[in-house]
N, C-alpha and C positions, 0 to 999 in steps of 0.2 A: 444531861443532869449531872453525871459523874464529873464531867469537865468543869462545870460550874462549881461544884463542891470542892474539887481539887484546887481551883484557882482561888477560892476563898480561904483555904487552908494555908496557902503560901504567905509566909510572914517575912518581915525584913531580915531576921536572923538566918533564914534559909538561904540567903545570898552567900553565906559562907561557903556553900557547896559549889558555887560557880568557880570555874577555873580563872587563872589570872588574866588570860587574854580576854575572856568574857567580862570580867570585872572591869578591866580598863575600858571596854566598849560601853559599859553601863555608866561609868564615871564620866565619859565624854559627854553624855546626854543630861548630866545633872549640874545645876548651878552650885557654886561653892557655899553660899549661905544656906541653901536647902540641905546640902550634905552635912554641913556643920550642925544644923538643927536636928537632923535625923540621927546623928551620932550621939546626941545628948543622953539617951537611955540605952545605947547599944552596949553589948557585952564587950569585954576587953578583947576577946578573940576576934569579934567583928570589926572593932576599931583597927586591930593589927592587920586584918585582911585588907581593909580599904586603905589604910596608910601605906602598906607595902606596894599598892598599885598606883600611888601618886608619886609625883616628883618629890624630892626631899624638901624643897622650898614650899610646896603646896601643902604637904603633910605638916610641916612646922607651923604654917599660918593657921591651919584648921585647929591643931592642938592648942595653939595660943588663943584662938577665938573661943574654944571650948572652955579654957580655964577662966577666962574673964566673963563668960556668958552668965548672966544672972538667971533666976528662975524663969521658966517658960511654961506655958500650959501643955499638959500632956497631949491634948487634942492637936496642938500645933506640931508637936514632935511626930505623932502618929500620921498626920497629914503629909509631912515631909517624907516619912518612911514610905508611905503608900505611893507617893509620887516616884520614888526610886524603883519600887516594885513594879509600877506601871511602865517605866522606861525599860526595865528588864523584860517584861512581857512583850513589849513592842519589838524588842531585838529578837526575842524568841519567835514571834510571829513572822518576822522577816527572814528567819533562818540564819541570823547572825550568830546566835548562841543557843545553847541548850541549857535549860534550868535544871534538867535531870530530876530524879526522884519520882517519876511518873509511873514507874512499874517496870517490870522485867523487859517488856517488849520495846521500851524506848532506851534501854541501856546501850551505851556505845562500847564496842569491843574492838 
């Protein structure tokens, strides 16, 4: 039950804590249009984290798409963000990355 609650509490902005290698693995599993949509309501810090793990060309294209993107439904943005969270959770289940923040016993030293 605690695991279920913990997984529901994990939100898109929590991905800021993922290391750069892990973020690149997540981004490999995400389609560009989905990522662009997910970034629509993201904090500036989150945008910087993601853009820093993309090629310069890909980052420029996404920023350009965001600039010209018109209004979208919040539910669509949240759906795109949830898809990225699900990709991260799949990678964690595979042992590819650690999402961290699960407690002292899961801390890497």
